[in-house]
C-alpha positions as a Markdown table, in Angstrom:
| # | Residue | x | y | z |
|---|---|---|---|---|
| 1 | Met | 163.7 | 166.2 | 28.9 |
| 2 | Gly | 164.1 | 167.0 | 32.6 |
| 3 | Arg | 161.7 | 170.0 | 32.6 |
| 4 | Ala | 158.9 | 168.0 | 30.9 |
| 5 | Phe | 159.3 | 165.2 | 33.3 |
| 6 | Glu | 159.4 | 167.6 | 36.3 |
| 7 | Tyr | 156.1 | 169.2 | 35.2 |
| 8 | Arg | 154.4 | 165.8 | 34.9 |
| 9 | Arg | 155.9 | 164.7 | 38.2 |
| 10 | Ala | 154.8 | 167.8 | 40.1 |
| 11 | Ala | 151.4 | 167.8 | 38.5 |
| 12 | Lys | 150.9 | 164.1 | 39.3 |
| 13 | Glu | 152.0 | 164.5 | 42.9 |
| 14 | Lys | 149.5 | 167.4 | 43.2 |
| 15 | Arg | 146.7 | 165.3 | 41.8 |
| 16 | Trp | 147.6 | 162.2 | 43.8 |
| 17 | Gly | 147.9 | 164.1 | 47.0 |
| 18 | His | 145.1 | 162.0 | 48.6 |
| 19 | Met | 146.3 | 158.6 | 49.7 |
| 20 | Ser | 142.8 | 157.1 | 49.1 |
| 21 | Arg | 143.4 | 157.8 | 45.4 |
| 22 | Ile | 147.0 | 156.6 | 45.0 |
| 23 | Phe | 147.0 | 153.5 | 47.1 |
| 24 | Pro | 144.6 | 151.4 | 45.0 |
| 25 | Lys | 146.8 | 152.2 | 41.9 |
| 26 | Leu | 150.0 | 151.2 | 43.8 |
| 27 | Ser | 148.3 | 148.0 | 45.0 |
| 28 | Arg | 147.2 | 147.1 | 41.5 |
| 29 | Ala | 150.7 | 147.6 | 40.2 |
| 30 | Ile | 152.1 | 145.4 | 42.9 |
| 31 | Thr | 149.5 | 142.6 | 42.3 |
| 32 | Met | 150.2 | 142.7 | 38.6 |
| 33 | Ala | 153.9 | 142.5 | 39.0 |
| 34 | Ala | 153.6 | 139.6 | 41.5 |
| 35 | Lys | 151.2 | 137.6 | 39.2 |
| 36 | Glu | 153.5 | 138.2 | 36.3 |
| 37 | Gly | 156.9 | 137.3 | 37.8 |
| 38 | Gly | 156.3 | 135.7 | 41.2 |
| 39 | Gln | 156.0 | 137.0 | 44.8 |
| 40 | Asp | 159.7 | 137.2 | 45.7 |
| 41 | Pro | 161.0 | 140.7 | 45.1 |
| 42 | Asp | 164.6 | 139.5 | 45.0 |
| 43 | Met | 163.8 | 137.4 | 42.0 |
| 44 | Asn | 161.2 | 139.8 | 40.4 |
| 45 | Ala | 162.6 | 143.2 | 39.4 |
| 46 | Lys | 159.2 | 144.6 | 38.4 |
| 47 | Leu | 157.8 | 143.7 | 41.8 |
| 48 | Arg | 160.8 | 145.2 | 43.5 |
| 49 | Thr | 160.2 | 148.4 | 41.7 |
| 50 | Ala | 156.5 | 148.5 | 42.5 |
| 51 | Ile | 157.2 | 147.9 | 46.2 |
| 52 | Gln | 159.9 | 150.6 | 46.1 |
| 53 | Asn | 157.5 | 153.1 | 44.6 |
| 54 | Ala | 154.8 | 152.2 | 47.1 |
| 55 | Lys | 157.1 | 152.8 | 50.0 |
| 56 | Ala | 158.1 | 156.2 | 48.5 |
| 57 | Gln | 154.4 | 157.2 | 48.8 |
| 58 | Asn | 154.4 | 155.9 | 52.5 |
| 59 | Met | 152.1 | 153.0 | 51.7 |
| 60 | Pro | 151.8 | 150.8 | 54.8 |
| 61 | Lys | 153.7 | 147.5 | 54.8 |
| 62 | Asp | 150.4 | 145.6 | 55.5 |
| 63 | Asn | 148.9 | 147.1 | 52.3 |
| 64 | Ile | 152.0 | 146.1 | 50.3 |
| 65 | Asp | 151.9 | 142.5 | 51.7 |
| 66 | Ala | 148.2 | 142.2 | 51.0 |
| 67 | Ala | 148.7 | 143.3 | 47.4 |
| 68 | Ile | 151.4 | 140.7 | 46.9 |
| 69 | Lys | 149.2 | 137.9 | 48.5 |
| 70 | Arg | 146.3 | 139.0 | 46.4 |
| 71 | Ala | 148.2 | 137.8 | 43.3 |
| 72 | Ala | 147.9 | 134.2 | 44.5 |
| 73 | Gly | 144.3 | 134.4 | 45.3 |
| 74 | Lys | 141.8 | 132.3 | 43.4 |
| 75 | Asp | 139.5 | 135.3 | 43.0 |
| 76 | Ala | 142.3 | 137.6 | 41.9 |
| 77 | Ser | 141.2 | 139.7 | 38.9 |
| 78 | Asp | 143.1 | 139.2 | 35.7 |
| 79 | Tyr | 144.4 | 142.7 | 34.8 |
| 80 | Thr | 145.3 | 143.7 | 31.3 |
| 81 | Glu | 147.6 | 146.6 | 30.5 |
| 82 | Val | 146.1 | 148.8 | 27.8 |
| 83 | Asn | 147.0 | 152.2 | 26.5 |
| 84 | Tyr | 144.8 | 155.0 | 25.1 |
| 85 | Glu | 145.9 | 158.1 | 23.1 |
| 86 | Gly | 144.0 | 161.3 | 22.6 |
| 87 | Lys | 143.9 | 165.0 | 22.0 |
| 88 | Gly | 142.5 | 167.2 | 24.8 |
| 89 | Pro | 141.7 | 170.9 | 25.1 |
| 90 | His | 143.9 | 173.3 | 23.1 |
| 91 | Gly | 145.4 | 170.4 | 21.1 |
| 92 | Val | 147.3 | 168.9 | 24.0 |
| 93 | Leu | 148.5 | 165.3 | 23.4 |
| 94 | Ile | 147.7 | 162.8 | 26.1 |
| 95 | Phe | 148.9 | 159.3 | 26.5 |
| 96 | Val | 147.1 | 157.1 | 29.1 |
| 97 | Glu | 148.4 | 153.9 | 30.5 |
| 98 | Cys | 145.8 | 151.6 | 32.2 |
| 99 | Ala | 145.6 | 148.3 | 34.1 |
| 100 | Thr | 142.1 | 146.9 | 33.9 |
| 101 | Asp | 140.0 | 143.8 | 34.4 |
| 102 | Asn | 137.3 | 145.2 | 32.1 |
| 103 | Thr | 138.5 | 146.9 | 28.9 |
| 104 | Thr | 135.0 | 147.7 | 27.8 |
| 105 | Arg | 134.4 | 149.8 | 31.0 |
| 106 | Thr | 137.8 | 151.4 | 30.8 |
| 107 | Val | 137.7 | 152.6 | 27.2 |
| 108 | Ala | 134.1 | 153.9 | 27.7 |
| 109 | Asn | 135.2 | 155.9 | 30.7 |
| 110 | Ile | 138.4 | 157.3 | 29.0 |
| 111 | Lys | 136.5 | 158.2 | 25.9 |
| 112 | Ser | 133.9 | 160.0 | 27.9 |
| 113 | Tyr | 136.5 | 162.1 | 29.7 |
| 114 | Phe | 138.0 | 163.3 | 26.5 |
| 115 | Asn | 134.7 | 163.9 | 24.8 |
| 116 | Lys | 133.3 | 166.0 | 27.7 |
| 117 | Ala | 136.5 | 168.1 | 27.6 |
| 118 | Gly | 136.1 | 168.9 | 23.9 |
| 119 | Gly | 138.7 | 166.4 | 22.8 |
| 120 | Gly | 138.7 | 162.8 | 21.7 |
| 121 | Leu | 140.6 | 159.5 | 21.4 |
| 122 | Val | 142.9 | 158.9 | 18.4 |
| 123 | Pro | 143.8 | 155.5 | 16.8 |
| 124 | Thr | 146.2 | 153.4 | 18.9 |
| 125 | Gly | 149.8 | 154.1 | 17.9 |
| 126 | Ser | 149.1 | 157.6 | 16.6 |
| 127 | Leu | 151.1 | 159.3 | 19.4 |
| 128 | Glu | 153.8 | 156.7 | 19.9 |
| 129 | Phe | 156.4 | 158.6 | 17.9 |
| 130 | Met | 155.6 | 161.8 | 19.8 |
| 131 | Phe | 157.0 | 160.4 | 23.0 |
| 132 | Asp | 160.3 | 158.8 | 23.9 |
| 133 | Arg | 159.9 | 156.0 | 26.4 |
| 134 | Lys | 162.5 | 156.3 | 29.1 |
| 135 | Ala | 163.6 | 154.6 | 32.3 |
| 136 | Val | 163.7 | 157.2 | 35.0 |
| 137 | Phe | 165.3 | 156.7 | 38.5 |
| 138 | Gln | 165.1 | 159.3 | 41.3 |
| 139 | Phe | 167.2 | 159.4 | 44.4 |
| 140 | Glu | 168.6 | 161.8 | 47.0 |
| 141 | Ala | 172.1 | 163.2 | 46.4 |
| 142 | Tyr | 174.5 | 161.6 | 48.8 |
| 143 | Glu | 177.6 | 163.0 | 50.5 |
| 144 | Gly | 180.7 | 163.1 | 48.2 |
| 145 | Met | 178.7 | 162.3 | 45.1 |
| 146 | Asp | 180.4 | 163.2 | 41.8 |
| 147 | Leu | 178.1 | 163.4 | 38.8 |
| 148 | Glu | 180.8 | 162.8 | 36.3 |
| 149 | Glu | 182.0 | 159.7 | 38.1 |
| 150 | Leu | 178.4 | 158.5 | 38.4 |
| 151 | Gln | 178.0 | 158.8 | 34.7 |
| 152 | Leu | 181.0 | 156.7 | 34.1 |
| 153 | Glu | 179.7 | 154.0 | 36.4 |
| 154 | Leu | 176.4 | 153.9 | 34.7 |
| 155 | Ile | 177.3 | 154.4 | 31.0 |
| 156 | Asp | 177.7 | 150.7 | 30.3 |
| 157 | Ala | 174.3 | 150.0 | 32.0 |
| 158 | Gly | 172.5 | 152.2 | 29.4 |
| 159 | Leu | 172.7 | 155.6 | 30.9 |
| 160 | Glu | 171.7 | 158.5 | 28.7 |
| 161 | Glu | 171.5 | 161.5 | 31.0 |
| 162 | Val | 171.9 | 162.5 | 34.7 |
| 163 | Glu | 170.4 | 165.6 | 36.1 |
| 164 | Gln | 170.5 | 167.1 | 39.6 |
| 165 | Asn | 167.8 | 169.4 | 40.9 |
| 166 | Glu | 168.8 | 170.7 | 44.3 |
| 167 | Asp | 169.1 | 167.5 | 46.5 |
| 168 | Thr | 167.4 | 165.2 | 44.0 |
| 169 | Val | 169.2 | 163.3 | 41.2 |
| 170 | Tyr | 167.4 | 161.9 | 38.1 |
| 171 | Val | 168.9 | 159.2 | 36.0 |
| 172 | Tyr | 167.6 | 158.6 | 32.5 |
| 173 | Gly | 168.0 | 155.8 | 30.0 |
| 174 | Asp | 166.1 | 154.1 | 27.2 |
| 175 | Tyr | 163.2 | 152.0 | 28.5 |
| 176 | Thr | 165.0 | 148.8 | 27.4 |
| 177 | Ser | 167.8 | 149.6 | 29.9 |
| 178 | Phe | 165.5 | 149.7 | 32.9 |
| 179 | Gly | 166.7 | 146.4 | 34.3 |
| 180 | Thr | 170.4 | 147.0 | 33.8 |
| 181 | Leu | 170.3 | 150.5 | 35.2 |
| 182 | Ser | 168.3 | 149.3 | 38.2 |
| 183 | His | 170.9 | 146.6 | 38.9 |
| 184 | Ala | 173.8 | 149.0 | 38.4 |
| 185 | Leu | 172.3 | 151.5 | 40.9 |
| 186 | Glu | 171.8 | 148.6 | 43.4 |
| 187 | Glu | 175.4 | 147.6 | 42.9 |
| 188 | Leu | 176.5 | 151.1 | 43.8 |
| 189 | Lys | 174.4 | 150.9 | 47.0 |
| 190 | Ile | 172.3 | 153.9 | 45.8 |
| 191 | Glu | 168.9 | 153.9 | 47.5 |
| 192 | Val | 166.5 | 154.7 | 44.7 |
| 193 | Lys | 163.4 | 156.6 | 45.9 |
| 194 | Lys | 161.3 | 156.2 | 42.8 |
| 195 | Ser | 161.7 | 154.5 | 39.4 |
| 196 | Ser | 159.4 | 154.1 | 36.5 |
| 197 | Leu | 159.0 | 154.0 | 32.7 |
| 198 | Gln | 158.1 | 157.5 | 31.5 |
| 199 | Arg | 156.9 | 158.8 | 28.2 |
| 200 | Ile | 158.7 | 162.1 | 27.6 |
| 201 | Pro | 157.5 | 164.3 | 24.7 |
| 202 | Thr | 159.9 | 164.7 | 21.7 |
| 203 | Ser | 158.5 | 168.1 | 21.0 |
| 204 | Ala | 157.0 | 169.8 | 24.1 |
| 205 | Val | 154.4 | 172.7 | 23.7 |
| 206 | Glu | 154.0 | 175.8 | 25.8 |
| 207 | Phe | 150.4 | 176.5 | 27.0 |
| 208 | Ser | 149.1 | 179.6 | 28.7 |
| 209 | Glu | 147.9 | 179.5 | 32.3 |
| 210 | Glu | 144.3 | 179.7 | 31.2 |
| 211 | Gln | 144.8 | 176.8 | 28.8 |
| 212 | Leu | 146.6 | 174.8 | 31.4 |
| 213 | Glu | 143.6 | 175.2 | 33.7 |
| 214 | Asp | 141.4 | 173.5 | 31.1 |
| 215 | Ile | 143.9 | 170.8 | 30.5 |
| 216 | Glu | 144.4 | 170.1 | 34.2 |
| 217 | Lys | 140.6 | 169.6 | 34.6 |
| 218 | Leu | 140.8 | 166.8 | 32.1 |
| 219 | Leu | 143.9 | 165.3 | 33.6 |
| 220 | Asp | 142.4 | 165.3 | 37.0 |
| 221 | Lys | 139.3 | 163.4 | 35.7 |
| 222 | Ile | 141.5 | 160.9 | 33.9 |
| 223 | Glu | 143.8 | 160.2 | 36.8 |
| 224 | Glu | 140.9 | 159.8 | 39.3 |
| 225 | Asp | 139.9 | 156.7 | 37.4 |
| 226 | Asp | 141.0 | 153.5 | 39.3 |
| 227 | Asp | 142.0 | 151.8 | 36.0 |
| 228 | Val | 144.5 | 154.6 | 35.1 |
| 229 | Gln | 148.1 | 154.0 | 36.1 |
| 230 | Gln | 150.0 | 156.8 | 34.4 |
| 231 | Val | 149.3 | 159.8 | 32.2 |
| 232 | Phe | 151.7 | 161.7 | 30.0 |
| 233 | Thr | 151.3 | 164.9 | 28.0 |
| 234 | Asn | 153.4 | 167.1 | 25.6 |
| 235 | Ile | 153.2 | 170.0 | 28.0 |
| 236 | Ala | 156.5 | 171.9 | 28.2 |
């Protein structure tokens, strides 16, 4: 599970290297969370997470505040969360999560990206069973940390797995445990750097470097779309 997530995380960071591309996505996530559960992050776990992730990408406080205020504006767009599933070059499976104010525009764009890459969309729900939906939390290892002790502290909150990669720790749980795990980490005074709901492939596939180049071209195109929030694949 960790290796698959690591690849997607590294690939996403590479593609989202330009702040001009990631900030609008982060702003949209903050606005949607604020509209859904209110503008107080202390009372809105989803908003708190969106702000946390924005800060991890060095998004300025003014931008964050503006995104929160935008949720109360009379002209604020009504965003809808929609998912699209498809097969890309070399049979790679791709799951696309979007937030859009115009589903007609979004589906046309996503369909175009797949078609031009020699792939295509599949019926909604076709790939659901190919991915496990997990709550994932990332934070820096702290002095005196004991992974076994941490596991015991988090097991009742829904912990499934803890991994450490050099100085970074990853905590995994079922997506339904996102809230309880988030609260448990807060209670332990652990400063989470990033947290999100990830779709991790149940059966990852190895691709050659040449095949990955073709796949990455499509993923780049998809993630450049302002309506796209997250993209997941079955790449090992």
